[in-house]
Steps between C-alpha positions, in 0.01 A plus 500: 500500500359284217631481148254485210603136449418417866167677478388314188638171635260549792203639306481278193450171683242667725312632197513162327388319811204735562386487135535125471314444831217716387506346154478157646210620713325619186573166329358335815180704467469415129539126573240502777262694277470192282326330795219759467398834650413343834855369535676822402264698721581279796874530445471878470304529827733273700812658356387841626530344850821308419669811364408678820684237699800496265527882514509490883796262501667681212480808720674305782771413248519867407577583862790254487618647164509854635686410820748269324566755225577772749723269709687395184537862395654583840733197485322301780458163323482309825185688596357446146550126547329502841200692359484245215475207742233672707298587192491140386381365833245776554323459158497120535324518838244766397426347159442155652257642757311689223489186285334302779239773559411524129478124451277451806272804436510510119127449446366766741771741387408470136128524570558807716684677218332359191168372630293618203687311227337219305510151654738339247743790542502452878562127471803559279620781723501275812706235320749754364536674836566175692793397280660836443483592876736209567766680295515813720809393705689415181429825314579690818841331535578554136420871529723526806791320337465700173494824697827411670669428164370832359614696802855384433470596130440149358171505316601245240455191716145583617410568133634157393314320780175690440526436123539123545223494761258681271583275210431196722169661596394547136602137417308381806197699392511354153526144631235537774245716311527364147640156570312388811210749469537608862394862450568733795633217716765423243597868470526527878707183534745622231540829689566317823777282349669795335511697824643206691773478237598869510507505888733202529732618223537857631568369854760262365689777326488726805725243674784557256800668669624708202240782520429812700211361710518136616220324686552138603419252779137601475378265774749644743402866461347648812279809504672820599203714592694826472596416136145382432364826636735695270376301199140551606552869558569533127303208383173566686432841333581337166279206587213722614540709184506203268242311700252787510572572136414143405213487753355795313528293179317216675228748594484612142496138380204440728316775317605359160372161609144648491531593133468150357737234360585687178606816691708295749676317219570819306624683810727201588665501157532879492658511846742225402608685187525834685726339760715357221545853356621627841761241581809622312459835677440323835824305445680829474332609827621193678853562382467861608443387859832321510689790336347769722532284813873451444548873424321600818695241701823658364374850586474611132160662501532719191614201301184315614290792381657503157446125457130534586454761227704306248331165560150652505550617145633161399179349645284753306661406170451127567134560595416687184647218291306232701169690482531528123570127471202424724263698286631346178475136617183493716279372226739216422528411868121468544483272196782279622332485837185375344293765678129522429428782248324729742780466762767546228338822364469649847865412581618679185298812583649516846861447385479777232403749769747366759797508264457870425446626857753264664787603275493860634413487870584159645879536537495804730250332740723191553866522394646795703337340804729198460803719539362685794420169672857395435607796709265382780211742433230234534240664724411782263457257214272283718277787603476647148425173331233402752334845474488515121396134469189542712411863425559485123502146370257299718251776568474605136459138382227430750311816416528460120422123502240467770326840469532581131515149352847534337668178386872413540602842369410627847807313637729681263354844551565456870847373432588791273396747772709310755809506277468872425461616860765267636746595229464869574554447876797263457665759265448766770655273763802429289581867425448591868806287587341375826545138386879536525475535881364145551803266516396182688835309544731588787 
């Protein structure tokens, strides 16, 4: 169904986009670190909440991707267009409501989650949260628009928009942090402007008539509750999975926040670098959803199965390369970031351990699941991810850190256990073949 050229034309931009986005996030962290450990700690704590929100709306976009891919595969482009319109309106409404709640209740929310942090960290966190929360509708709309382009096989445009947006963010950070000495407020404002840019650009290009999915006349779109329900039927399990997964990270971050500023700063940098090492493989996973979705829509189940195996091994190769690069460059990164010596040393210790373990067990706990979701098998993934997150990752971290006095390494021990158990169970699910019975488009 797909030629090698078509596969790589879809995958390469996705890999580049994911890597550049994470790289820019790492550069962001490095810039903020020059404002001191209190600043980088505040950004790390708030971003654990922000990423939770972003993942929820990315999951909504995933629901749209799966439905549109299957409709395109079955030749029903009119239904793909209709789903695209409903997705844009739905995420705009929900993200705006969530933005208002977070802006109004930002202080009690942060104190509820991170009440034990030092006073200067909390002050910075409240400033950063206020400004970045305003960007929620814009990042949600960008994710929705990018998902629609990817569902139709066009991953190049979202990559271009994301790349320009991230460059603008870095420039904004440099100007606001180093030029105007605005610290976390400057970093947050640069993030807001870059997200406004990417939302407006992606929505503008969705209006163009010469593409598979076209969404226009945004202010005249009316909610079709049946279509919204279909999106939510796929999107909610993804949202719950991603949300609970990230909520578990917030719970872990709450534990890390009791370890002191050095530990928080080291964990923030280690997590940022670890995410960077994952992103080429995750780009392959995102492309896999489109490929498998179109195969399932066309009724070509065995072809979908072969693509999942093939692309999973592509992801493993990319991950090994990225982990090796991460281990080789971590010392240089901590120096460029201007991290305090104690935090830099701890970051390097964590990365050396992560790079070895991650290279061999991470792929099987994440990548095949993208393909199975593309077929519509979202409930199993939700249940499994929630179960392993809380029974392996969170529980182990809390016990090791709070009962046995472990430092940030507790986070990664719990994470390694989570990856191992989840990878084994996703592998079993794939070879059982039950995921091929879950087509969601009709």
